[in-house]
N, CA, C, O and the ligand as a Tripos MOL2 file, in Angstrom:
@<TRIPOS>MOLECULE
protein
  293   291    74     0     0
PROTEIN
NO_CHARGES

@<TRIPOS>ATOM
      1 N         121.0920   42.8810   99.7060 N.3       1 MET1
      2 CA        120.8750   44.2950   99.9810 C.3       1 MET1
      3 C         122.2020   44.9830  100.2920 C.2       1 MET1
      4 O         122.5400   46.0090   99.7010 O.2       1 MET1
      5 N         122.9290   44.4100  101.2100 N.am      2 ILE2
      6 CA        124.2450   44.9700  101.5140 C.3       2 ILE2
      7 C         125.2930   44.1730  100.7480 C.2       2 ILE2
      8 O         125.3350   42.9450  100.8120 O.2       2 ILE2
      9 N         126.1280   44.8960  100.0290 N.am      3 ASN3
     10 CA        127.1230   44.2290   99.2090 C.3       3 ASN3
     11 C         128.4010   43.9490   99.9840 C.2       3 ASN3
     12 O         129.2990   44.7880  100.0680 O.2       3 ASN3
     13 N         128.4580   42.7550  100.5430 N.am      4 MET4
     14 CA        129.6710   42.3790  101.2640 C.3       4 MET4
     15 C         130.6560   41.7460  100.2880 C.2       4 MET4
     16 O         130.2910   40.9210   99.4500 O.2       4 MET4
     17 N         131.8800   42.1450  100.4180 N.am      5 THR5
     18 CA        132.9280   41.6080   99.5680 C.3       5 THR5
     19 C         134.0890   41.1510  100.4400 C.2       5 THR5
     20 O         134.3120   41.6800  101.5290 O.2       5 THR5
     21 N         134.8160   40.1720   99.9520 N.am      6 GLU6
     22 CA        135.9950   39.7210  100.6710 C.3       6 GLU6
     23 C         137.2160   39.8890   99.7830 C.2       6 GLU6
     24 O         137.1840   39.5910   98.5890 O.2       6 GLU6
     25 N         138.2820   40.3690  100.3840 N.am      7 ILE7
     26 CA        139.5200   40.5020   99.6140 C.3       7 ILE7
     27 C         140.6590   39.9740  100.4630 C.2       7 ILE7
     28 O         140.6190   40.0360  101.6920 O.2       7 ILE7
     29 N         141.6680   39.4550   99.7950 N.am      8 LYS8
     30 CA        142.8580   39.0070  100.4940 C.3       8 LYS8
     31 C         144.0000   39.9680  100.1580 C.2       8 LYS8
     32 O         144.2940   40.2280   98.9910 O.2       8 LYS8
     33 N         144.6230   40.4800  101.1980 N.am      9 LEU9
     34 CA        145.7490   41.3800  101.0190 C.3       9 LEU9
     35 C         147.0350   40.6900  101.4250 C.2       9 LEU9
     36 O         147.0530   39.8610  102.3350 O.2       9 LEU9
     37 N         148.1010   41.0390  100.7460 N.am     10 LYS10
     38 CA        149.4270   40.6140  101.1650 C.3      10 LYS10
     39 C         149.9560   41.7270  102.0580 C.2      10 LYS10
     40 O         149.9490   42.8950  101.6690 O.2      10 LYS10
     41 N         150.4110   41.3700  103.2500 N.am     11 VAL11
     42 CA        150.8750   42.3820  104.2060 C.3      11 VAL11
     43 C         152.3370   42.1270  104.5710 C.2      11 VAL11
     44 O         152.6900   41.0650  105.0850 O.2      11 VAL11
     45 N         153.1680   43.1130  104.2970 N.am     12 GLU12
     46 CA        154.5940   43.0080  104.6000 C.3      12 GLU12
     47 C         154.9490   43.8040  105.8450 C.2      12 GLU12
     48 O         154.3700   44.8610  106.0950 O.2      12 GLU12
     49 N         155.9040   43.2990  106.6300 N.am     13 GLY13
     50 CA        156.4270   44.0750  107.7480 C.3      13 GLY13
     51 C         156.0000   43.6240  109.1270 C.2      13 GLY13
     52 O         156.4920   44.1400  110.1310 O.2      13 GLY13
     53 N         155.0790   42.6530  109.1890 N.am     14 MET14
     54 CA        154.6340   42.1840  110.5010 C.3      14 MET14
     55 C         155.6500   41.1870  111.0660 C.2      14 MET14
     56 O         156.0810   40.2610  110.3780 O.2      14 MET14
     57 N         156.0250   41.3990  112.3370 N.am     15 THR15
     58 CA        157.0160   40.5090  112.9400 C.3      15 THR15
     59 C         156.5050   39.7620  114.1750 C.2      15 THR15
     60 O         157.1140   38.7790  114.5960 O.2      15 THR15
     61 N         155.4020   40.2150  114.7510 N.am     16 CYS16
     62 CA        154.9100   39.5620  115.9640 C.3      16 CYS16
     63 C         153.4020   39.7550  116.1150 C.2      16 CYS16
     64 O         152.7490   40.3820  115.2810 O.2      16 CYS16
     65 N         152.8790   39.2050  117.1880 N.am     17 GLY17
     66 CA        151.4490   39.2820  117.4350 C.3      17 GLY17
     67 C         150.9440   40.6980  117.5980 C.2      17 GLY17
     68 O         149.7890   41.0020  117.3010 O.2      17 GLY17
     69 N         151.8300   41.5660  118.0780 N.am     18 HIS18
     70 CA        151.4440   42.9740  118.2250 C.3      18 HIS18
     71 C         151.1960   43.6140  116.8590 C.2      18 HIS18
     72 O         150.2190   44.3380  116.6640 O.2      18 HIS18
     73 N         152.0920   43.3360  115.9250 N.am     19 CYS19
     74 CA        151.9350   43.8340  114.5640 C.3      19 CYS19
     75 C         150.6230   43.3230  113.9790 C.2      19 CYS19
     76 O         149.8610   44.0640  113.3590 O.2      19 CYS19
     77 N         150.3890   42.0500  114.1950 N.am     20 GLN20
     78 CA        149.1830   41.3960  113.6940 C.3      20 GLN20
     79 C         147.9260   42.1170  114.1970 C.2      20 GLN20
     80 O         146.9980   42.3830  113.4320 O.2      20 GLN20
     81 N         147.9160   42.4250  115.4940 N.am     21 MET21
     82 CA        146.7770   43.1370  116.0840 C.3      21 MET21
     83 C         146.6540   44.5540  115.5470 C.2      21 MET21
     84 O         145.5480   45.0480  115.3260 O.2      21 MET21
     85 N         147.8010   45.2120  115.3380 N.am     22 SER22
     86 CA        147.7860   46.5760  114.8080 C.3      22 SER22
     87 C         147.1400   46.6240  113.4340 C.2      22 SER22
     88 O         146.3390   47.5110  113.1380 O.2      22 SER22
     89 N         147.5000   45.6560  112.5990 N.am     23 VAL23
     90 CA        146.9450   45.6060  111.2530 C.3      23 VAL23
     91 C         145.4560   45.2950  111.3040 C.2      23 VAL23
     92 O         144.6530   45.8920  110.5870 O.2      23 VAL23
     93 N         145.1070   44.3470  112.1680 N.am     24 LYS24
     94 CA        143.7000   43.9770  112.3220 C.3      24 LYS24
     95 C         142.8620   45.1830  112.7560 C.2      24 LYS24
     96 O         141.8020   45.4570  112.1930 O.2      24 LYS24
     97 N         143.3590   45.8900  113.7650 N.am     25 LYS25
     98 CA        142.6270   47.0610  114.2740 C.3      25 LYS25
     99 C         142.5340   48.1560  113.2210 C.2      25 LYS25
    100 O         141.4840   48.7750  113.0480 O.2      25 LYS25
    101 N         143.6480   48.3920  112.5140 N.am     26 ALA26
    102 CA        143.6530   49.4430  111.4870 C.3      26 ALA26
    103 C         142.5840   49.1640  110.4400 C.2      26 ALA26
    104 O         141.8860   50.0750  109.9960 O.2      26 ALA26
    105 N         142.4610   47.8990  110.0490 N.am     27 LEU27
    106 CA        141.4670   47.5360  109.0430 C.3      27 LEU27
    107 C         140.0540   47.5890  109.6040 C.2      27 LEU27
    108 O         139.1370   48.0860  108.9500 O.2      27 LEU27
    109 N         139.8800   47.0740  110.8190 N.am     28 GLU28
    110 CA        138.5340   47.0220  111.3830 C.3      28 GLU28
    111 C         138.0370   48.3940  111.8360 C.2      28 GLU28
    112 O         136.8380   48.5750  112.0510 O.2      28 GLU28
    113 N         138.9350   49.3500  111.9800 N.am     29 ASN29
    114 CA        138.5270   50.7190  112.3320 C.3      29 ASN29
    115 C         137.9100   51.4670  111.1570 C.2      29 ASN29
    116 O         137.2760   52.5070  111.3360 O.2      29 ASN29
    117 N         138.0990   50.9320  109.9610 N.am     30 ILE30
    118 CA        137.5150   51.5820  108.7870 C.3      30 ILE30
    119 C         136.0100   51.3400  108.7900 C.2      30 ILE30
    120 O         135.5390   50.2130  108.9430 O.2      30 ILE30
    121 N         135.2770   52.4270  108.6170 N.am     31 LYS31
    122 CA        133.8210   52.2840  108.5730 C.3      31 LYS31
    123 C         133.4300   51.5010  107.3230 C.2      31 LYS31
    124 O         133.8060   51.8650  106.2080 O.2      31 LYS31
    125 N         132.6710   50.4210  107.5190 N.am     32 GLY32
    126 CA        132.2760   49.6030  106.3910 C.3      32 GLY32
    127 C         133.0180   48.2740  106.3600 C.2      32 GLY32
    128 O         132.6490   47.3640  105.6180 O.2      32 GLY32
    129 N         134.0740   48.1680  107.1780 N.am     33 VAL33
    130 CA        134.7720   46.8980  107.2970 C.3      33 VAL33
    131 C         134.1270   46.0870  108.4070 C.2      33 VAL33
    132 O         134.0120   46.5440  109.5440 O.2      33 VAL33
    133 N         133.7090   44.8840  108.0620 N.am     34 LYS34
    134 CA        133.0350   44.0340  109.0350 C.3      34 LYS34
    135 C         134.0420   43.2630  109.8620 C.2      34 LYS34
    136 O         133.9270   43.2090  111.0870 O.2      34 LYS34
    137 N         135.0220   42.6690  109.2180 N.am     35 SER35
    138 CA        136.0380   41.9170  109.9430 C.3      35 SER35
    139 C         137.3180   41.8030  109.1380 C.2      35 SER35
    140 O         137.3200   41.8830  107.9100 O.2      35 SER35
    141 N         138.3990   41.6150  109.8630 N.am     36 ALA36
    142 CA        139.6860   41.4010  109.2150 C.3      36 ALA36
    143 C         140.4060   40.2770  109.9490 C.2      36 ALA36
    144 O         140.6360   40.3560  111.1560 O.2      36 ALA36
    145 N         140.7560   39.2380  109.2150 N.am     37 ALA37
    146 CA        141.5050   38.1220  109.7830 C.3      37 ALA37
    147 C         142.9420   38.2210  109.2720 C.2      37 ALA37
    148 O         143.2140   38.0320  108.0860 O.2      37 ALA37
    149 N         143.8440   38.5180  110.1890 N.am     38 VAL38
    150 CA        145.2370   38.7310  109.7990 C.3      38 VAL38
    151 C         146.0700   37.5050  110.1460 C.2      38 VAL38
    152 O         146.0520   37.0170  111.2760 O.2      38 VAL38
    153 N         146.7960   37.0230  109.1510 N.am     39 ASP39
    154 CA        147.6250   35.8460  109.3280 C.3      39 ASP39
    155 C         149.1010   36.2690  109.3210 C.2      39 ASP39
    156 O         149.6530   36.6720  108.2970 O.2      39 ASP39
    157 N         149.7010   36.1610  110.4810 N.am     40 LEU40
    158 CA        151.0910   36.6060  110.6460 C.3      40 LEU40
    159 C         152.0600   35.7580  109.8170 C.2      40 LEU40
    160 O         152.9220   36.3000  109.1260 O.2      40 LEU40
    161 N         151.9220   34.4390  109.8840 N.am     41 GLU41
    162 CA        152.8650   33.5540  109.2000 C.3      41 GLU41
    163 C         152.7590   33.6380  107.6870 C.2      41 GLU41
    164 O         153.7650   33.6020  106.9790 O.2      41 GLU41
    165 N         151.5380   33.7510  107.2010 N.am     42 ASN42
    166 CA        151.3500   33.8210  105.7510 C.3      42 ASN42
    167 C         151.4090   35.2470  105.2120 C.2      42 ASN42
    168 O         151.2620   35.4760  104.0110 O.2      42 ASN42
    169 N         151.6280   36.2100  106.1260 N.am     43 LYS43
    170 CA        151.7150   37.6190  105.7300 C.3      43 LYS43
    171 C         150.5160   38.0320  104.8860 C.2      43 LYS43
    172 O         150.6610   38.5880  103.7970 O.2      43 LYS43
    173 N         149.3350   37.7480  105.4110 N.am     44 SER44
    174 CA        148.1400   38.0850  104.6400 C.3      44 SER44
    175 C         147.0200   38.5400  105.5450 C.2      44 SER44
    176 O         147.0620   38.3480  106.7600 O.2      44 SER44
    177 N         146.0330   39.1370  104.9470 N.am     45 ALA45
    178 CA        144.8520   39.5640  105.6880 C.3      45 ALA45
    179 C         143.6310   39.3590  104.8140 C.2      45 ALA45
    180 O         143.6020   39.7620  103.6510 O.2      45 ALA45
    181 N         142.6240   38.7260  105.3940 N.am     46 GLU46
    182 CA        141.3630   38.5540  104.6910 C.3      46 GLU46
    183 C         140.3780   39.5470  105.2790 C.2      46 GLU46
    184 O         140.1020   39.5360  106.4780 O.2      46 GLU46
    185 N         139.8570   40.3980  104.4210 N.am     47 VAL47
    186 CA        139.0010   41.4730  104.8990 C.3      47 VAL47
    187 C         137.6050   41.3450  104.3140 C.2      47 VAL47
    188 O         137.4310   41.1910  103.1050 O.2      47 VAL47
    189 N         136.6120   41.4120  105.1950 N.am     48 ASN48
    190 CA        135.2100   41.4320  104.7920 C.3      48 ASN48
    191 C         134.7040   42.8590  104.8970 C.2      48 ASN48
    192 O         134.7720   43.4710  105.9640 O.2      48 ASN48
    193 N         134.2020   43.3840  103.8090 N.am     49 TYR49
    194 CA        133.7670   44.7820  103.8450 C.3      49 TYR49
    195 C         132.6210   45.0410  102.8840 C.2      49 TYR49
    196 O         132.3270   44.2470  101.9900 O.2      49 TYR49
    197 N         131.9880   46.1830  103.1040 N.am     50 LYS50
    198 CA        130.9000   46.5950  102.2320 C.3      50 LYS50
    199 C         131.4950   47.2780  101.0110 C.2      50 LYS50
    200 O         132.1390   48.3230  101.1120 O.2      50 LYS50
    201 N         131.2680   46.6710   99.8670 N.am     51 SER51
    202 CA        131.9180   47.1530   98.6420 C.3      51 SER51
    203 C         131.4170   48.5270   98.2020 C.2      51 SER51
    204 O         132.0800   49.2060   97.4190 O.2      51 SER51
    205 N         130.2530   48.9390   98.7010 N.am     52 ASP52
    206 CA        129.7700   50.2690   98.3070 C.3      52 ASP52
    207 C         130.2750   51.3670   99.2540 C.2      52 ASP52
    208 O         130.0680   52.5530   99.0000 O.2      52 ASP52
    209 N         130.9410   50.9640  100.3490 N.am     53 LYS53
    210 CA        131.4210   51.9520  101.3180 C.3      53 LYS53
    211 C         132.9430   52.0460  101.3910 C.2      53 LYS53
    212 O         133.4990   53.0730  101.7810 O.2      53 LYS53
    213 N         133.5940   50.9630  101.0120 N.am     54 VAL54
    214 CA        135.0440   50.8820  101.2100 C.3      54 VAL54
    215 C         135.7370   50.5390   99.8980 C.2      54 VAL54
    216 O         135.2560   49.7060   99.1300 O.2      54 VAL54
    217 N         136.8600   51.1820   99.6520 N.am     55 THR55
    218 CA        137.6420   50.8500   98.4670 C.3      55 THR55
    219 C         138.8830   50.0570   98.8840 C.2      55 THR55
    220 O         139.3400   50.1470  100.0230 O.2      55 THR55
    221 N         139.4060   49.2950   97.9560 N.am     56 VAL56
    222 CA        140.6260   48.5300   98.2240 C.3      56 VAL56
    223 C         141.7590   49.4930   98.5920 C.2      56 VAL56
    224 O         142.5830   49.2000   99.4580 O.2      56 VAL56
    225 N         141.7820   50.6360   97.9240 N.am     57 GLU57
    226 CA        142.8150   51.6460   98.1880 C.3      57 GLU57
    227 C         142.7760   52.0850   99.6500 C.2      57 GLU57
    228 O         143.8210   52.2550  100.2790 O.2      57 GLU57
    229 N         141.5830   52.2660  100.1820 N.am     58 SER58
    230 CA        141.4780   52.7220  101.5710 C.3      58 SER58
    231 C         141.9450   51.6470  102.5550 C.2      58 SER58
    232 O         142.4700   51.9610  103.6230 O.2      58 SER58
    233 N         141.7510   50.3860  102.1910 N.am     59 LEU59
    234 CA        142.2460   49.2760  103.0240 C.3      59 LEU59
    235 C         143.7720   49.3060  103.0380 C.2      59 LEU59
    236 O         144.4020   49.2080  104.0900 O.2      59 LEU59
    237 N         144.3410   49.4400  101.8590 N.am     60 ILE60
    238 CA        145.7950   49.4700  101.7230 C.3      60 ILE60
    239 C         146.3760   50.6850  102.4530 C.2      60 ILE60
    240 O         147.4170   50.5980  103.1040 O.2      60 ILE60
    241 N         145.6810   51.8130  102.3280 N.am     61 GLN61
    242 CA        146.1340   53.0420  102.9810 C.3      61 GLN61
    243 C         146.1450   52.8930  104.5030 C.2      61 GLN61
    244 O         147.0630   53.3660  105.1720 O.2      61 GLN61
    245 N         145.1130   52.2280  105.0470 N.am     62 ALA62
    246 CA        145.0270   52.0470  106.4960 C.3      62 ALA62
    247 C         146.1900   51.2000  107.0090 C.2      62 ALA62
    248 O         146.7460   51.4780  108.0710 O.2      62 ALA62
    249 N         146.5470   50.1830  106.2630 N.am     63 VAL63
    250 CA        147.6750   49.3310  106.6450 C.3      63 VAL63
    251 C         148.9830   50.1320  106.5490 C.2      63 VAL63
    252 O         149.8570   50.0210  107.4090 O.2      63 VAL63
    253 N         149.0930   50.9210  105.5090 N.am     64 THR64
    254 CA        150.2710   51.7760  105.3310 C.3      64 THR64
    255 C         150.4070   52.7670  106.4790 C.2      64 THR64
    256 O         151.4980   52.9670  107.0120 O.2      64 THR64
    257 N         149.2840   53.3900  106.8580 N.am     65 ASP65
    258 CA        149.2890   54.3570  107.9710 C.3      65 ASP65
    259 C         149.6810   53.6940  109.2750 C.2      65 ASP65
    260 O         150.2540   54.3450  110.1480 O.2      65 ASP65
    261 N         149.3820   52.4060  109.4250 N.am     66 ALA66
    262 CA        149.7320   51.6810  110.6480 C.3      66 ALA66
    263 C         151.2240   51.3060  110.6560 C.2      66 ALA66
    264 O         151.7480   50.8500  111.6720 O.2      66 ALA66
    265 N         151.8990   51.5030  109.5180 N.am     67 GLY67
    266 CA        153.3330   51.2570  109.4630 C.3      67 GLY67
    267 C         153.7430   49.9940  108.7230 C.2      67 GLY67
    268 O         154.8880   49.5510  108.8180 O.2      67 GLY67
    269 N         152.7950   49.4140  107.9800 N.am     68 TYR68
    270 CA        153.1030   48.1930  107.2450 C.3      68 TYR68
    271 C         152.8250   48.3990  105.7620 C.2      68 TYR68
    272 O         152.3830   49.4690  105.3440 O.2      68 TYR68
    273 N         153.0880   47.3730  104.9810 N.am     69 LYS69
    274 CA        152.8960   47.5010  103.5510 C.3      69 LYS69
    275 C         151.9060   46.4540  103.0800 C.2      69 LYS69
    276 O         152.0190   45.2780  103.4260 O.2      69 LYS69
    277 N         150.9370   46.8870  102.2900 N.am     70 ALA70
    278 CA        149.9170   45.9600  101.8120 C.3      70 ALA70
    279 C         149.6900   46.0970  100.3170 C.2      70 ALA70
    280 O         149.8750   47.1620   99.7280 O.2      70 ALA70
    281 N         149.2790   44.9750   99.7200 N.am     71 GLU71
    282 CA        148.8470   45.0250   98.3340 C.3      71 GLU71
    283 C         147.8080   43.9320   98.1280 C.2      71 GLU71
    284 O         147.7870   42.9390   98.8550 O.2      71 GLU71
    285 N         146.9520   44.1180   97.1370 N.am     72 ALA72
    286 CA        145.9270   43.1250   96.8480 C.3      72 ALA72
    287 C         146.5820   41.8820   96.2700 C.2      72 ALA72
    288 O         147.5150   41.9770   95.4730 O.2      72 ALA72
    289 N         146.0940   40.7200   96.6710 N.am     73 MET73
    290 CA        146.6610   39.4710   96.1710 C.3      73 MET73
    291 C         145.9060   38.9880   94.9480 C.2      73 MET73
    292 O         146.2420   37.9460   94.3860 O.2      73 MET73
    293 CU        155.3170   43.3180  116.0700 Cu       74 CU74
@<TRIPOS>BOND
     1     1     2 1
     2     2     3 1
     3     3     4 2
     4     3     5 am
     5     5     6 1
     6     6     7 1
     7     7     8 2
     8     7     9 am
     9     9    10 1
    10    10    11 1
    11    11    12 2
    12    11    13 am
    13    13    14 1
    14    14    15 1
    15    15    16 2
    16    15    17 am
    17    17    18 1
    18    18    19 1
    19    19    20 2
    20    19    21 am
    21    21    22 1
    22    22    23 1
    23    23    24 2
    24    23    25 am
    25    25    26 1
    26    26    27 1
    27    27    28 2
    28    27    29 am
    29    29    30 1
    30    30    31 1
    31    31    32 2
    32    31    33 am
    33    33    34 1
    34    34    35 1
    35    35    36 2
    36    35    37 am
    37    37    38 1
    38    38    39 1
    39    39    40 2
    40    39    41 am
    41    41    42 1
    42    42    43 1
    43    43    44 2
    44    43    45 am
    45    45    46 1
    46    46    47 1
    47    47    48 2
    48    47    49 am
    49    49    50 1
    50    50    51 1
    51    51    52 2
    52    51    53 am
    53    53    54 1
    54    54    55 1
    55    55    56 2
    56    55    57 am
    57    57    58 1
    58    58    59 1
    59    59    60 2
    60    59    61 am
    61    61    62 1
    62    62    63 1
    63    63    64 2
    64    63    65 am
    65    65    66 1
    66    66    67 1
    67    67    68 2
    68    67    69 am
    69    69    70 1
    70    70    71 1
    71    71    72 2
    72    71    73 am
    73    73    74 1
    74    74    75 1
    75    75    76 2
    76    75    77 am
    77    77    78 1
    78    78    79 1
    79    79    80 2
    80    79    81 am
    81    81    82 1
    82    82    83 1
    83    83    84 2
    84    83    85 am
    85    85    86 1
    86    86    87 1
    87    87    88 2
    88    87    89 am
    89    89    90 1
    90    90    91 1
    91    91    92 2
    92    91    93 am
    93    93    94 1
    94    94    95 1
    95    95    96 2
    96    95    97 am
    97    97    98 1
    98    98    99 1
    99    99   100 2
   100    99   101 am
   101   101   102 1
   102   102   103 1
   103   103   104 2
   104   103   105 am
   105   105   106 1
   106   106   107 1
   107   107   108 2
   108   107   109 am
   109   109   110 1
   110   110   111 1
   111   111   112 2
   112   111   113 am
   113   113   114 1
   114   114   115 1
   115   115   116 2
   116   115   117 am
   117   117   118 1
   118   118   119 1
   119   119   120 2
   120   119   121 am
   121   121   122 1
   122   122   123 1
   123   123   124 2
   124   123   125 am
   125   125   126 1
   126   126   127 1
   127   127   128 2
   128   127   129 am
   129   129   130 1
   130   130   131 1
   131   131   132 2
   132   131   133 am
   133   133   134 1
   134   134   135 1
   135   135   136 2
   136   135   137 am
   137   137   138 1
   138   138   139 1
   139   139   140 2
   140   139   141 am
   141   141   142 1
   142   142   143 1
   143   143   144 2
   144   143   145 am
   145   145   146 1
   146   146   147 1
   147   147   148 2
   148   147   149 am
   149   149   150 1
   150   150   151 1
   151   151   152 2
   152   151   153 am
   153   153   154 1
   154   154   155 1
   155   155   156 2
   156   155   157 am
   157   157   158 1
   158   158   159 1
   159   159   160 2
   160   159   161 am
   161   161   162 1
   162   162   163 1
   163   163   164 2
   164   163   165 am
   165   165   166 1
   166   166   167 1
   167   167   168 2
   168   167   169 am
   169   169   170 1
   170   170   171 1
   171   171   172 2
   172   171   173 am
   173   173   174 1
   174   174   175 1
   175   175   176 2
   176   175   177 am
   177   177   178 1
   178   178   179 1
   179   179   180 2
   180   179   181 am
   181   181   182 1
   182   182   183 1
   183   183   184 2
   184   183   185 am
   185   185   186 1
   186   186   187 1
   187   187   188 2
   188   187   189 am
   189   189   190 1
   190   190   191 1
   191   191   192 2
   192   191   193 am
   193   193   194 1
   194   194   195 1
   195   195   196 2
   196   195   197 am
   197   197   198 1
   198   198   199 1
   199   199   200 2
   200   199   201 am
   201   201   202 1
   202   202   203 1
   203   203   204 2
   204   203   205 am
   205   205   206 1
   206   206   207 1
   207   207   208 2
   208   207   209 am
   209   209   210 1
   210   210   211 1
   211   211   212 2
   212   211   213 am
   213   213   214 1
   214   214   215 1
   215   215   216 2
   216   215   217 am
   217   217   218 1
   218   218   219 1
   219   219   220 2
   220   219   221 am
   221   221   222 1
   222   222   223 1
   223   223   224 2
   224   223   225 am
   225   225   226 1
   226   226   227 1
   227   227   228 2
   228   227   229 am
   229   229   230 1
   230   230   231 1
   231   231   232 2
   232   231   233 am
   233   233   234 1
   234   234   235 1
   235   235   236 2
   236   235   237 am
   237   237   238 1
   238   238   239 1
   239   239   240 2
   240   239   241 am
   241   241   242 1
   242   242   243 1
   243   243   244 2
   244   243   245 am
   245   245   246 1
   246   246   247 1
   247   247   248 2
   248   247   249 am
   249   249   250 1
   250   250   251 1
   251   251   252 2
   252   251   253 am
   253   253   254 1
   254   254   255 1
   255   255   256 2
   256   255   257 am
   257   257   258 1
   258   258   259 1
   259   259   260 2
   260   259   261 am
   261   261   262 1
   262   262   263 1
   263   263   264 2
   264   263   265 am
   265   265   266 1
   266   266   267 1
   267   267   268 2
   268   267   269 am
   269   269   270 1
   270   270   271 1
   271   271   272 2
   272   271   273 am
   273   273   274 1
   274   274   275 1
   275   275   276 2
   276   275   277 am
   277   277   278 1
   278   278   279 1
   279   279   280 2
   280   279   281 am
   281   281   282 1
   282   282   283 1
   283   283   284 2
   284   283   285 am
   285   285   286 1
   286   286   287 1
   287   287   288 2
   288   287   289 am
   289   289   290 1
   290   290   291 1
   291   291   292 2
@<TRIPOS>SUBSTRUCTURE
     1 MET1         2 RESIDUE 1 A MET
     2 ILE2         6 RESIDUE 1 A ILE
     3 ASN3        10 RESIDUE 1 A ASN
     4 MET4        14 RESIDUE 1 A MET
     5 THR5        18 RESIDUE 1 A THR
     6 GLU6        22 RESIDUE 1 A GLU
     7 ILE7        26 RESIDUE 1 A ILE
     8 LYS8        30 RESIDUE 1 A LYS
     9 LEU9        34 RESIDUE 1 A LEU
    10 LYS10       38 RESIDUE 1 A LYS
    11 VAL11       42 RESIDUE 1 A VAL
    12 GLU12       46 RESIDUE 1 A GLU
    13 GLY13       50 RESIDUE 1 A GLY
    14 MET14       54 RESIDUE 1 A MET
    15 THR15       58 RESIDUE 1 A THR
    16 CYS16       62 RESIDUE 1 A CYS
    17 GLY17       66 RESIDUE 1 A GLY
    18 HIS18       70 RESIDUE 1 A HIS
    19 CYS19       74 RESIDUE 1 A CYS
    20 GLN20       78 RESIDUE 1 A GLN
    21 MET21       82 RESIDUE 1 A MET
    22 SER22       86 RESIDUE 1 A SER
    23 VAL23       90 RESIDUE 1 A VAL
    24 LYS24       94 RESIDUE 1 A LYS
    25 LYS25       98 RESIDUE 1 A LYS
    26 ALA26      102 RESIDUE 1 A ALA
    27 LEU27      106 RESIDUE 1 A LEU
    28 GLU28      110 RESIDUE 1 A GLU
    29 ASN29      114 RESIDUE 1 A ASN
    30 ILE30      118 RESIDUE 1 A ILE
    31 LYS31      122 RESIDUE 1 A LYS
    32 GLY32      126 RESIDUE 1 A GLY
    33 VAL33      130 RESIDUE 1 A VAL
    34 LYS34      134 RESIDUE 1 A LYS
    35 SER35      138 RESIDUE 1 A SER
    36 ALA36      142 RESIDUE 1 A ALA
    37 ALA37      146 RESIDUE 1 A ALA
    38 VAL38      150 RESIDUE 1 A VAL
    39 ASP39      154 RESIDUE 1 A ASP
    40 LEU40      158 RESIDUE 1 A LEU
    41 GLU41      162 RESIDUE 1 A GLU
    42 ASN42      166 RESIDUE 1 A ASN
    43 LYS43      170 RESIDUE 1 A LYS
    44 SER44      174 RESIDUE 1 A SER
    45 ALA45      178 RESIDUE 1 A ALA
    46 GLU46      182 RESIDUE 1 A GLU
    47 VAL47      186 RESIDUE 1 A VAL
    48 ASN48      190 RESIDUE 1 A ASN
    49 TYR49      194 RESIDUE 1 A TYR
    50 LYS50      198 RESIDUE 1 A LYS
    51 SER51      202 RESIDUE 1 A SER
    52 ASP52      206 RESIDUE 1 A ASP
    53 LYS53      210 RESIDUE 1 A LYS
    54 VAL54      214 RESIDUE 1 A VAL
    55 THR55      218 RESIDUE 1 A THR
    56 VAL56      222 RESIDUE 1 A VAL
    57 GLU57      226 RESIDUE 1 A GLU
    58 SER58      230 RESIDUE 1 A SER
    59 LEU59      234 RESIDUE 1 A LEU
    60 ILE60      238 RESIDUE 1 A ILE
    61 GLN61      242 RESIDUE 1 A GLN
    62 ALA62      246 RESIDUE 1 A ALA
    63 VAL63      250 RESIDUE 1 A VAL
    64 THR64      254 RESIDUE 1 A THR
    65 ASP65      258 RESIDUE 1 A ASP
    66 ALA66      262 RESIDUE 1 A ALA
    67 GLY67      266 RESIDUE 1 A GLY
    68 TYR68      270 RESIDUE 1 A TYR
    69 LYS69      274 RESIDUE 1 A LYS
    70 ALA70      278 RESIDUE 1 A ALA
    71 GLU71      282 RESIDUE 1 A GLU
    72 ALA72      286 RESIDUE 1 A ALA
    73 MET73      290 RESIDUE 1 A MET
    74 CU74       293 GROUP 0 **** ****
């Protein structure tokens, strides 16, 4: 019924745990995002979201607005 999708993003610019939390919060603040697991060492983020409510572009934009750089892997 609900279309959950998972995507992995490459995230550039994170240097510490604070950055990691900022990216996580930015992603999870988007309506329709269920969870975001951000990996500081691998510079990546796995995002679970409703595919009918959220676009990949909006995920990338949220990370950009938080001050980092993201792209789909
Ligand atoms: Cu930091």
